[in-house]
C-alpha positions in Angstrom: 1.7 12.0 11.2 4.4 9.1 11.9 7.7 9.9 13.5 10.1 11.6 11.4 13.2 9.6 9.8 16.0 11.1 8.4 18.2 10.0 5.4 20.1 11.5 3.2 20.6 11.3 -0.7 23.8 13.0 -2.6 22.3 15.6 -5.8 24.4 14.8 -9.1 26.2 17.2 -10.9 23.0 17.2 -13.3 20.2 17.5 -10.0 19.0 13.8 -10.2 18.6 12.5 -6.5 18.1 9.1 -5.6 15.3 8.3 -3.6 16.2 5.7 -0.6 15.4 2.1 -0.9 13.6 1.7 2.2 11.2 5.2 0.8 10.9 3.4 -2.4 9.3 0.4 -0.7 7.3 2.3 2.1 5.9 4.5 -1.0 5.6 2.8 -4.1 8.1 4.0 -5.9 9.2 2.5 -8.8 11.3 3.1 -12.0 8.7 5.1 -14.4 6.6 5.8 -11.7 5.6 9.7 -11.6 6.9 12.1 -8.1 4.9 15.4 -7.5 7.4 17.9 -6.7 5.6 20.7 -4.2 7.5 23.5 -1.7 6.1 24.2 1.4 6.9 26.0 4.0 10.6 26.8 2.8 10.2 22.8 2.4 10.6 21.0 -1.0 8.4 18.1 -0.5 7.6 14.5 -3.6 4.7 13.0 -3.3 3.8 10.0 -5.0 1.2 10.7 -7.7 -1.2 7.5 -7.5 -2.9 7.3 -11.5 -5.3 5.0 -9.9 -6.2 4.2 -6.4 -7.7 0.4 -7.1 -4.8 -0.2 -9.7 -2.4 0.4 -6.8 -3.5 -1.5 -4.4 -4.4 -4.5 -6.4 -2.0 -7.1 -4.8 -1.1 -5.1 -2.2 -1.6 -8.1 0.5 -1.2 -11.3 -2.1 0.5 -14.1 -0.1 -1.7 -13.2 2.3 -4.2 -15.2 4.0 -7.8 -14.8 1.2 -10.4 -13.2 3.3 -12.5 -14.0 0.9 -12.4 -17.9 1.7 -11.9 -17.4 5.7 -15.9 -15.6 4.6 -16.5 -19.0 2.8 -15.4 -20.6 5.5 -17.0 -18.9 8.1 -20.4 -19.1 6.1 -20.6 -23.0 5.7 -19.5 -23.9 9.3 -22.6 -21.2 10.3 -24.8 -23.0 8.2 -23.7 -26.1 9.1 -24.4 -25.1 13.1 -27.5 -23.8 11.5 -28.9 -27.1 10.2 -28.1 -28.6 13.7 -30.1 -26.7 15.2 -32.5 -27.5 12.9 -32.4 -23.7 11.4 -33.8 -23.6 7.8 -31.0 -20.7 5.0 
């Protein structure tokens, strides 16, 4: 398990709490997200529900280097090296 970090939130008259922004970002909790509430070992535990894991991960690495492009470039380099050696594909 990761290191524990303590944050506080005030409970409103209606029983609402605000999940601190760093935790919302870290766990992908956005407006409309479903969070399961569990009672475990005398603690209240909030667990973000993932409805579609593939959809939830979509775009996670956007803005970073395209691994597909890097793979295709590497394969092209390998193909040219093999052609120089006289190896046929």
